[in-house]
All heavy atoms as a GROMACS GRO file, in nm:
protein
  508
    1MET      N    1   8.498  10.169  10.622
    1MET     CA    2   8.510  10.028  10.618
    1MET      C    3   8.594   9.979  10.734
    1MET      O    4   8.554   9.875  10.798
    1MET     CB    5   8.579   9.979  10.487
    1MET     CG    6   8.590   9.839  10.462
    1MET     SD    7   8.628   9.786  10.304
    1MET     CE    8   8.794   9.763  10.313
    2PHE      N    9   8.706  10.036  10.771
    2PHE     CA   10   8.787   9.982  10.878
    2PHE      C   11   8.713   9.995  11.013
    2PHE      O   12   8.720   9.906  11.090
    2PHE     CB   13   8.927  10.067  10.883
    2PHE     CG   14   9.003  10.036  11.005
    2PHE    CD1   15   9.082   9.913  11.001
    2PHE    CD2   16   9.020  10.115  11.107
    2PHE    CE1   17   9.149   9.880  11.107
    2PHE    CE2   18   9.099  10.081  11.216
    2PHE     CZ   19   9.159   9.961  11.222
    3LEU      N   20   8.640  10.100  11.022
    3LEU     CA   21   8.565  10.123  11.152
    3LEU      C   22   8.467  10.012  11.173
    3LEU      O   23   8.445   9.965  11.278
    3LEU     CB   24   8.499  10.257  11.148
    3LEU     CG   25   8.408  10.294  11.284
    3LEU    CD1   26   8.506  10.293  11.406
    3LEU    CD2   27   8.349  10.424  11.266
    4ASN      N   28   8.393   9.982  11.068
    4ASN     CA   29   8.296   9.870  11.076
    4ASN      C   30   8.359   9.739  11.110
    4ASN      O   31   8.305   9.663  11.192
    4ASN     CB   32   8.218   9.864  10.946
    4ASN     CG   33   8.118   9.968  10.923
    4ASN    OD1   34   8.081  10.034  11.025
    4ASN    ND2   35   8.083   9.995  10.802
    5SER      N   36   8.477   9.709  11.061
    5SER     CA   37   8.542   9.578  11.096
    5SER      C   38   8.577   9.578  11.242
    5SER      O   39   8.572   9.471  11.303
    5SER     CB   40   8.655   9.543  10.990
    5SER     OG   41   8.765   9.638  11.024
    6VAL      N   42   8.626   9.689  11.295
    6VAL     CA   43   8.670   9.693  11.433
    6VAL      C   44   8.539   9.678  11.526
    6VAL      O   45   8.545   9.605  11.619
    6VAL     CB   46   8.736   9.826  11.462
    6VAL    CG1   47   8.758   9.848  11.615
    6VAL    CG2   48   8.869   9.834  11.391
    7LYS      N   49   8.433   9.744  11.487
    7LYS     CA   50   8.312   9.737  11.563
    7LYS      C   51   8.265   9.592  11.559
    7LYS      O   52   8.216   9.545  11.659
    7LYS     CB   53   8.204   9.830  11.491
    7LYS     CG   54   8.070   9.832  11.573
    7LYS     CD   55   7.983   9.927  11.508
    7LYS     CE   56   7.837   9.923  11.582
    7LYS     NZ   57   7.758  10.012  11.522
    8GLU      N   58   8.260   9.519  11.447
    8GLU     CA   59   8.215   9.387  11.444
    8GLU      C   60   8.304   9.292  11.516
    8GLU      O   61   8.253   9.209  11.591
    8GLU     CB   62   8.222   9.336  11.292
    8GLU     CG   63   8.111   9.388  11.211
    8GLU     CD   64   8.117   9.359  11.063
    8GLU    OE1   65   8.202   9.266  11.029
    8GLU    OE2   66   8.056   9.426  10.977
    9GLU      N   67   8.440   9.316  11.510
    9GLU     CA   68   8.540   9.240  11.592
    9GLU      C   69   8.512   9.251  11.747
    9GLU      O   70   8.505   9.155  11.824
    9GLU     CB   71   8.683   9.272  11.562
    9GLU     CG   72   8.762   9.168  11.533
    9GLU     CD   73   8.906   9.209  11.493
    9GLU    OE1   74   8.922   9.278  11.387
    9GLU    OE2   75   8.990   9.176  11.561
   10PHE      N   76   8.486   9.381  11.790
   10PHE     CA   77   8.465   9.403  11.922
   10PHE      C   78   8.338   9.346  11.970
   10PHE      O   79   8.325   9.279  12.080
   10PHE     CB   80   8.468   9.561  11.944
   10PHE     CG   81   8.445   9.600  12.090
   10PHE    CD1   82   8.537   9.581  12.190
   10PHE    CD2   83   8.314   9.656  12.135
   10PHE    CE1   84   8.512   9.617  12.316
   10PHE    CE2   85   8.283   9.683  12.257
   10PHE     CZ   86   8.384   9.662  12.355
   11THR      N   87   8.233   9.365  11.893
   11THR     CA   88   8.096   9.302  11.923
   11THR      C   89   8.102   9.156  11.933
   11THR      O   90   8.057   9.099  12.034
   11THR     CB   91   7.988   9.349  11.823
   11THR    OG1   92   7.993   9.498  11.814
   11THR    CG2   93   7.858   9.297  11.853
   12ASP      N   94   8.174   9.091  11.847
   12ASP     CA   95   8.192   8.941  11.849
   12ASP      C   96   8.268   8.899  11.972
   12ASP      O   97   8.229   8.796  12.032
   12ASP     CB   98   8.257   8.889  11.719
   12ASP     CG   99   8.183   8.910  11.586
   12ASP    OD1  100   8.057   8.933  11.605
   12ASP    OD2  101   8.235   8.901  11.489
   13PHE      N  102   8.368   8.974  12.012
   13PHE     CA  103   8.449   8.942  12.124
   13PHE      C  104   8.350   8.948  12.258
   13PHE      O  105   8.354   8.850  12.331
   13PHE     CB  106   8.564   9.040  12.138
   13PHE     CG  107   8.634   9.028  12.269
   13PHE    CD1  108   8.710   8.926  12.304
   13PHE    CD2  109   8.611   9.121  12.369
   13PHE    CE1  110   8.776   8.903  12.433
   13PHE    CE2  111   8.680   9.117  12.492
   13PHE     CZ  112   8.759   9.001  12.524
   14VAL      N  113   8.287   9.058  12.266
   14VAL     CA  114   8.203   9.075  12.387
   14VAL      C  115   8.089   8.969  12.399
   14VAL      O  116   8.059   8.926  12.500
   14VAL     CB  117   8.146   9.216  12.401
   14VAL    CG1  118   8.044   9.230  12.506
   14VAL    CG2  119   8.259   9.327  12.408
   15GLU      N  120   8.039   8.937  12.280
   15GLU     CA  121   7.920   8.844  12.289
   15GLU      C  122   7.972   8.703  12.321
   15GLU      O  123   7.894   8.628  12.383
   15GLU     CB  124   7.856   8.846  12.149
   15GLU     CG  125   7.769   8.962  12.126
   15GLU     CD  126   7.698   8.970  11.997
   15GLU    OE1  127   7.737   8.881  11.909
   15GLU    OE2  128   7.624   9.062  11.969
   16SER      N  129   8.096   8.665  12.285
   16SER     CA  130   8.142   8.528  12.305
   16SER      C  131   8.244   8.516  12.410
   16SER      O  132   8.293   8.412  12.442
   16SER     CB  133   8.196   8.472  12.170
   16SER     OG  134   8.322   8.548  12.131
   17ALA      N  135   8.279   8.626  12.476
   17ALA     CA  136   8.389   8.626  12.578
   17ALA      C  137   8.340   8.553  12.703
   17ALA      O  138   8.225   8.556  12.744
   17ALA     CB  139   8.438   8.764  12.619
   18VAL      N  140   8.435   8.489  12.774
   18VAL     CA  141   8.416   8.447  12.905
   18VAL      C  142   8.498   8.516  13.009
   18VAL      O  143   8.567   8.605  12.965
   18VAL     CB  144   8.463   8.284  12.918
   18VAL    CG1  145   8.384   8.205  12.819
   18VAL    CG2  146   8.615   8.271  12.884
   19ASP      N  147   8.460   8.507  13.135
   19ASP     CA  148   8.515   8.580  13.242
   19ASP      C  149   8.667   8.574  13.229
   19ASP      O  150   8.728   8.477  13.215
   19ASP     CB  151   8.469   8.532  13.373
   19ASP     CG  152   8.505   8.636  13.487
   19ASP    OD1  153   8.517   8.756  13.461
   19ASP    OD2  154   8.513   8.589  13.604
   20GLU      N  155   8.731   8.702  13.243
   20GLU     CA  156   8.875   8.724  13.243
   20GLU      C  157   8.943   8.706  13.107
   20GLU      O  158   9.060   8.695  13.100
   20GLU     CB  159   8.939   8.635  13.352
   20GLU     CG  160   8.900   8.665  13.491
   20GLU     CD  161   8.926   8.798  13.541
   20GLU    OE1  162   9.032   8.847  13.515
   20GLU    OE2  163   8.832   8.860  13.603
   21GLU      N  164   8.864   8.698  13.007
   21GLU     CA  165   8.923   8.677  12.862
   21GLU      C  166   8.972   8.817  12.814
   21GLU      O  167   8.922   8.922  12.848
   21GLU     CB  168   8.817   8.620  12.770
   21GLU     CG  169   8.879   8.594  12.631
   21GLU     CD  170   8.781   8.523  12.538
   21GLU    OE1  171   8.673   8.478  12.592
   21GLU    OE2  172   8.813   8.514  12.423
   22ARG      N  173   9.087   8.822  12.741
   22ARG     CA  174   9.140   8.943  12.687
   22ARG      C  175   9.151   8.933  12.530
   22ARG      O  176   9.157   8.827  12.470
   22ARG     CB  177   9.277   8.959  12.740
   22ARG     CG  178   9.293   8.974  12.887
   22ARG     CD  179   9.438   8.997  12.921
   22ARG     NE  180   9.462   9.136  12.947
   22ARG     CZ  181   9.450   9.188  13.070
   22ARG    NH1  182   9.403   9.132  13.178
   22ARG    NH2  183   9.484   9.321  13.080
   23PHE      N  184   9.147   9.050  12.470
   23PHE     CA  185   9.173   9.070  12.334
   23PHE      C  186   9.264   9.178  12.317
   23PHE      O  187   9.259   9.284  12.375
   23PHE     CB  188   9.033   9.117  12.264
   23PHE     CG  189   9.054   9.157  12.125
   23PHE    CD1  190   9.044   9.067  12.030
   23PHE    CD2  191   9.065   9.296  12.091
   23PHE    CE1  192   9.059   9.102  11.890
   23PHE    CE2  193   9.075   9.337  11.962
   23PHE     CZ  194   9.078   9.239  11.859
   24ARG      N  195   9.373   9.155  12.238
   24ARG     CA  196   9.483   9.242  12.215
   24ARG      C  197   9.508   9.262  12.065
   24ARG      O  198   9.508   9.171  11.988
   24ARG     CB  199   9.605   9.204  12.285
   24ARG     CG  200   9.598   9.199  12.440
   24ARG     CD  201   9.723   9.161  12.498
   24ARG     NE  202   9.712   9.170  12.646
   24ARG     CZ  203   9.736   9.073  12.728
   24ARG    NH1  204   9.777   8.958  12.687
   24ARG    NH2  205   9.734   9.090  12.856
   25GLY      N  206   9.536   9.386  12.032
   25GLY     CA  207   9.566   9.409  11.889
   25GLY      C  208   9.601   9.552  11.860
   25GLY      O  209   9.579   9.644  11.939
   26ASP      N  210   9.645   9.572  11.739
   26ASP     CA  211   9.679   9.710  11.690
   26ASP      C  212   9.552   9.773  11.639
   26ASP      O  213   9.479   9.716  11.555
   26ASP     CB  214   9.789   9.704  11.582
   26ASP     CG  215   9.917   9.669  11.638
   26ASP    OD1  216   9.958   9.708  11.759
   26ASP    OD2  217   9.990   9.583  11.574
   27CYS      N  218   9.530   9.901  11.672
   27CYS     CA  219   9.413   9.975  11.632
   27CYS      C  220   9.453  10.114  11.589
   27CYS      O  221   9.565  10.158  11.610
   27CYS     CB  222   9.313   9.980  11.737
   27CYS     SG  223   9.253   9.819  11.792
   28GLN      N  224   9.355  10.197  11.549
   28GLN     CA  225   9.381  10.336  11.520
   28GLN      C  226   9.257  10.407  11.588
   28GLN      O  227   9.156  10.363  11.596
   28GLN     CB  228   9.370  10.366  11.375
   28GLN     CG  229   9.482  10.297  11.293
   28GLN     CD  230   9.474  10.335  11.145
   28GLN    OE1  231   9.379  10.398  11.103
   28GLN    NE2  232   9.570  10.290  11.074
   29ILE      N  233   9.300  10.524  11.638
   29ILE     CA  234   9.196  10.617  11.701
   29ILE      C  235   9.191  10.747  11.630
   29ILE      O  236   9.296  10.801  11.592
   29ILE     CB  237   9.236  10.652  11.853
   29ILE    CG1  238   9.243  10.528  11.934
   29ILE    CG2  239   9.145  10.748  11.913
   29ILE    CD1  240   9.289  10.543  12.079
   30LEU      N  241   9.067  10.802  11.606
   30LEU     CA  242   9.052  10.923  11.539
   30LEU      C  243   9.034  11.031  11.653
   30LEU      O  244   8.942  11.022  11.734
   30LEU     CB  245   8.933  10.926  11.450
   30LEU     CG  246   8.902  11.046  11.370
   30LEU    CD1  247   9.010  11.076  11.278
   30LEU    CD2  248   8.768  11.025  11.302
   31THR      N  249   9.119  11.131  11.648
   31THR     CA  250   9.116  11.228  11.753
   31THR      C  251   9.024  11.342  11.725
   31THR      O  252   8.976  11.356  11.614
   31THR     CB  253   9.255  11.296  11.778
   31THR    OG1  254   9.294  11.364  11.660
   31THR    CG2  255   9.360  11.186  11.809
   32ALA      N  256   8.987  11.423  11.826
   32ALA     CA  257   8.904  11.535  11.808
   32ALA      C  258   8.942  11.633  11.694
   32ALA      O  259   8.859  11.690  11.628
   32ALA     CB  260   8.878  11.607  11.932
   33ASP      N  261   9.072  11.652  11.663
   33ASP     CA  262   9.117  11.740  11.564
   33ASP      C  263   9.144  11.669  11.434
   33ASP      O  264   9.226  11.702  11.359
   33ASP     CB  265   9.252  11.814  11.612
   33ASP     CG  266   9.353  11.722  11.658
   33ASP    OD1  267   9.346  11.605  11.657
   33ASP    OD2  268   9.466  11.777  11.689
   34ALA      N  269   9.090  11.558  11.422
   34ALA     CA  270   9.082  11.471  11.295
   34ALA      C  271   9.223  11.408  11.258
   34ALA      O  272   9.244  11.370  11.146
   34ALA     CB  273   9.044  11.560  11.176
   35ARG      N  274   9.315  11.393  11.354
   35ARG     CA  275   9.431  11.312  11.341
   35ARG      C  276   9.398  11.160  11.365
   35ARG      O  277   9.314  11.130  11.440
   35ARG     CB  278   9.544  11.359  11.435
   35ARG     CG  279   9.596  11.498  11.395
   35ARG     CD  280   9.703  11.544  11.493
   35ARG     NE  281   9.654  11.543  11.630
   35ARG     CZ  282   9.720  11.484  11.736
   35ARG    NH1  283   9.834  11.433  11.724
   35ARG    NH2  284   9.669  11.497  11.854
   36THR      N  285   9.487  11.075  11.308
   36THR     CA  286   9.474  10.937  11.335
   36THR      C  287   9.590  10.890  11.411
   36THR      O  288   9.705  10.915  11.367
   36THR     CB  289   9.456  10.854  11.206
   36THR    OG1  290   9.344  10.899  11.128
   36THR    CG2  291   9.448  10.715  11.234
   37LEU      N  292   9.576  10.826  11.531
   37LEU     CA  293   9.684  10.778  11.605
   37LEU      C  294   9.686  10.618  11.608
   37LEU      O  295   9.580  10.562  11.629
   37LEU     CB  296   9.667  10.828  11.759
   37LEU     CG  297   9.668  10.973  11.775
   37LEU    CD1  298   9.650  10.998  11.921
   37LEU    CD2  299   9.797  11.033  11.734
   38ARG      N  300   9.807  10.570  11.595
   38ARG     CA  301   9.812  10.424  11.598
   38ARG      C  302   9.836  10.387  11.746
   38ARG      O  303   9.911  10.446  11.822
   38ARG     CB  304   9.931  10.375  11.514
   38ARG     CG  305   9.911  10.405  11.368
   38ARG     CD  306  10.017  10.336  11.288
   38ARG     NE  307  10.001  10.194  11.308
   38ARG     CZ  308  10.012  10.093  11.212
   38ARG    NH1  309  10.065  10.130  11.102
   38ARG    NH2  310   9.988   9.979  11.241
   39VAL      N  311   9.756  10.285  11.794
   39VAL     CA  312   9.760  10.248  11.932
   39VAL      C  313   9.759  10.096  11.934
   39VAL      O  314   9.722  10.018  11.847
   39VAL     CB  315   9.646  10.295  12.012
   39VAL    CG1  316   9.642  10.455  12.016
   39VAL    CG2  317   9.510  10.258  11.955
   40PHE      N  318   9.812  10.040  12.051
   40PHE     CA  319   9.791   9.906  12.087
   40PHE      C  320   9.673   9.894  12.183
   40PHE      O  321   9.670   9.970  12.275
   40PHE     CB  322   9.915   9.857  12.150
   40PHE     CG  323   9.908   9.714  12.192
   40PHE    CD1  324   9.915   9.601  12.111
   40PHE    CD2  325   9.882   9.673  12.325
   40PHE    CE1  326   9.899   9.467  12.148
   40PHE    CE2  327   9.868   9.547  12.373
   40PHE     CZ  328   9.872   9.438  12.281
   41CYS      N  329   9.585   9.812  12.154
   41CYS     CA  330   9.448   9.809  12.236
   41CYS      C  331   9.466   9.682  12.317
   41CYS      O  332   9.483   9.560  12.267
   41CYS     CB  333   9.334   9.805  12.135
   41CYS     SG  334   9.183   9.799  12.209
   42ASP      N  335   9.418   9.691  12.441
   42ASP     CA  336   9.407   9.578  12.523
   42ASP      C  337   9.276   9.577  12.597
   42ASP      O  338   9.241   9.669  12.667
   42ASP     CB  339   9.514   9.585  12.636
   42ASP     CG  340   9.522   9.471  12.734
   42ASP    OD1  341   9.447   9.361  12.715
   42ASP    OD2  342   9.591   9.473  12.839
   43ILE      N  343   9.186   9.485  12.556
   43ILE     CA  344   9.055   9.479  12.610
   43ILE      C  345   9.035   9.360  12.693
   43ILE      O  346   9.080   9.243  12.660
   43ILE     CB  347   8.944   9.460  12.494
   43ILE    CG1  348   8.968   9.582  12.394
   43ILE    CG2  349   8.806   9.456  12.539
   43ILE    CD1  350   8.886   9.572  12.273
   44LYS      N  351   8.984   9.374  12.822
   44LYS     CA  352   8.954   9.272  12.914
   44LYS      C  353   8.807   9.265  12.947
   44LYS      O  354   8.747   9.361  12.976
   44LYS     CB  355   9.037   9.290  13.043
   44LYS     CG  356   9.005   9.189  13.144
   44LYS     CD  357   9.086   9.213  13.267
   44LYS     CE  358   9.050   9.124  13.386
   44LYS     NZ  359   9.109   9.152  13.512
   45TYR      N  360   8.749   9.144  12.937
   45TYR     CA  361   8.597   9.118  12.964
   45TYR      C  362   8.608   9.054  13.103
   45TYR      O  363   8.686   8.956  13.126
   45TYR     CB  364   8.553   9.030  12.862
   45TYR     CG  365   8.401   8.985  12.889
   45TYR    CD1  366   8.298   9.072  12.845
   45TYR    CD2  367   8.375   8.885  12.957
   45TYR    CE1  368   8.173   9.043  12.868
   45TYR    CE2  369   8.244   8.845  12.983
   45TYR     CZ  370   8.142   8.929  12.940
   45TYR     OH  371   8.009   8.897  12.971
   46SER      N  372   8.530   9.105  13.203
   46SER     CA  373   8.517   9.058  13.326
   46SER      C  374   8.378   9.058  13.374
   46SER      O  375   8.300   9.150  13.338
   46SER     CB  376   8.594   9.147  13.418
   46SER     OG  377   8.590   9.088  13.549
   47VAL      N  378   8.331   8.956  13.452
   47VAL     CA  379   8.205   8.953  13.511
   47VAL      C  380   8.217   8.985  13.665
   47VAL      O  381   8.288   8.917  13.735
   47VAL     CB  382   8.139   8.812  13.487
   47VAL    CG1  383   7.996   8.809  13.559
   47VAL    CG2  384   8.127   8.782  13.348
   48ASN      N  385   8.144   9.088  13.704
   48ASN     CA  386   8.145   9.136  13.838
   48ASN      C  387   8.011   9.099  13.914
   48ASN      O  388   7.908   9.120  13.845
   48ASN     CB  389   8.163   9.286  13.830
   48ASN     CG  390   8.169   9.350  13.983
   48ASN    OD1  391   8.077   9.365  14.041
   48ASN    ND2  392   8.290   9.392  14.022
   49GLN      N  393   8.024   9.049  14.034
   49GLN     CA  394   7.901   9.004  14.106
   49GLN      C  395   7.805   9.116  14.120
   49GLN      O  396   7.676   9.103  14.127
   49GLN     CB  397   7.942   8.944  14.230
   49GLN     CG  398   8.010   8.810  14.220
   49GLN     CD  399   8.046   8.743  14.363
   49GLN    OE1  400   8.024   8.810  14.462
   49GLN    NE2  401   8.093   8.624  14.356
   50ARG      N  402   7.858   9.237  14.149
   50ARG     CA  403   7.771   9.353  14.172
   50ARG      C  404   7.716   9.425  14.046
   50ARG      O  405   7.601   9.464  14.037
   50ARG     CB  406   7.843   9.455  14.255
   50ARG     CG  407   7.762   9.571  14.295
   50ARG     CD  408   7.827   9.663  14.390
   50ARG     NE  409   7.742   9.775  14.424
   50ARG     CZ  410   7.774   9.862  14.513
   50ARG    NH1  411   7.880   9.852  14.580
   50ARG    NH2  412   7.682   9.956  14.549
   51TYR      N  413   7.793   9.435  13.947
   51TYR     CA  414   7.763   9.520  13.823
   51TYR      C  415   7.732   9.436  13.705
   51TYR      O  416   7.689   9.492  13.608
   51TYR     CB  417   7.874   9.623  13.797
   51TYR     CG  418   7.907   9.722  13.908
   51TYR    CD1  419   8.015   9.711  13.993
   51TYR    CD2  420   7.810   9.823  13.937
   51TYR    CE1  421   8.036   9.802  14.098
   51TYR    CE2  422   7.828   9.907  14.045
   51TYR     CZ  423   7.944   9.902  14.118
   51TYR     OH  424   7.960   9.981  14.230
   52GLY      N  425   7.770   9.311  13.696
   52GLY     CA  426   7.746   9.226  13.583
   52GLY      C  427   7.862   9.234  13.494
   52GLY      O  428   7.986   9.243  13.541
   53ALA      N  429   7.853   9.225  13.364
   53ALA     CA  430   7.954   9.223  13.265
   53ALA      C  431   8.020   9.356  13.253
   53ALA      O  432   7.952   9.464  13.240
   53ALA     CB  433   7.904   9.171  13.130
   54LEU      N  434   8.156   9.362  13.254
   54LEU     CA  435   8.226   9.483  13.238
   54LEU      C  436   8.331   9.468  13.133
   54LEU      O  437   8.395   9.354  13.115
   54LEU     CB  438   8.302   9.520  13.373
   54LEU     CG  439   8.212   9.543  13.499
   54LEU    CD1  440   8.306   9.556  13.617
   54LEU    CD2  441   8.136   9.671  13.482
   55VAL      N  442   8.366   9.574  13.066
   55VAL     CA  443   8.469   9.568  12.961
   55VAL      C  444   8.568   9.681  12.997
   55VAL      O  445   8.534   9.804  13.001
   55VAL     CB  446   8.406   9.589  12.816
   55VAL    CG1  447   8.526   9.590  12.714
   55VAL    CG2  448   8.306   9.480  12.788
   56TYR      N  449   8.693   9.642  13.014
   56TYR     CA  450   8.802   9.736  13.044
   56TYR      C  451   8.883   9.753  12.905
   56TYR      O  452   8.922   9.650  12.844
   56TYR     CB  453   8.893   9.693  13.154
   56TYR     CG  454   8.829   9.663  13.282
   56TYR    CD1  455   8.776   9.541  13.312
   56TYR    CD2  456   8.810   9.764  13.376
   56TYR    CE1  457   8.717   9.514  13.428
   56TYR    CE2  458   8.761   9.744  13.498
   56TYR     CZ  459   8.708   9.610  13.525
   56TYR     OH  460   8.646   9.592  13.641
   57ILE      N  461   8.904   9.886  12.866
   57ILE     CA  462   8.981   9.910  12.747
   57ILE      C  463   9.096   9.994  12.781
   57ILE      O  464   9.075  10.102  12.833
   57ILE     CB  465   8.889   9.974  12.632
   57ILE    CG1  466   8.771   9.891  12.606
   57ILE    CG2  467   8.971   9.996  12.506
   57ILE    CD1  468   8.674   9.942  12.515
   58SER      N  469   9.218   9.952  12.740
   58SER     CA  470   9.340  10.032  12.748
   58SER      C  471   9.397  10.049  12.614
   58SER      O  472   9.401   9.978  12.529
   58SER     CB  473   9.442   9.958  12.843
   58SER     OG  474   9.387   9.939  12.969
   59PHE      N  475   9.441  10.173  12.594
   59PHE     CA  476   9.510  10.220  12.469
   59PHE      C  477   9.664  10.256  12.505
   59PHE      O  478   9.676  10.339  12.595
   59PHE     CB  479   9.453  10.328  12.398
   59PHE     CG  480   9.305  10.301  12.358
   59PHE    CD1  481   9.200  10.368  12.424
   59PHE    CD2  482   9.286  10.218  12.251
   59PHE    CE1  483   9.065  10.333  12.375
   59PHE    CE2  484   9.153  10.186  12.214
   59PHE     CZ  485   9.051  10.253  12.279
   60VAL      N  486   9.752  10.205  12.436
   60VAL     CA  487   9.895  10.239  12.448
   60VAL      C  488   9.939  10.302  12.314
   60VAL      O  489   9.921  10.229  12.215
   60VAL     CB  490   9.978  10.124  12.492
   60VAL    CG1  491  10.122  10.165  12.500
   60VAL    CG2  492   9.933  10.061  12.618
   61LEU      N  493  10.001  10.416  12.316
   61LEU     CA  494  10.038  10.486  12.185
   61LEU      C  495  10.162  10.402  12.130
   61LEU      O  496  10.243  10.371  12.211
   61LEU     CB  497  10.078  10.619  12.205
   61LEU     CG  498   9.969  10.720  12.237
   61LEU    CD1  499  10.027  10.858  12.280
   61LEU    CD2  500   9.860  10.740  12.132
   62ASN      N  501  10.152  10.387  12.001
   62ASN     CA  502  10.270  10.315  11.932
   62ASN      C  503  10.367  10.414  11.891
   62ASN      O  504  10.354  10.529  11.872
   62ASN     CB  505  10.219  10.239  11.808
   62ASN     CG  506  10.154  10.107  11.844
   62ASN    OD1  507  10.165  10.052  11.953
   62ASN    ND2  508  10.071  10.057  11.751
   0.00000   0.00000   0.00000
């Protein structure tokens, strides 16, 4: 359930974002060894003349 809400939030952000818009919030990441890490997520949407729409995602461990 949590994963679906994050996916919907991210999809909504990308679909409605304008150039240089940011989304920041607390998230969780599931690691390869099945641990859950709390992170702060910083997402930036940018439009590049050569590549088109780009999304930059940074994670900072809490």
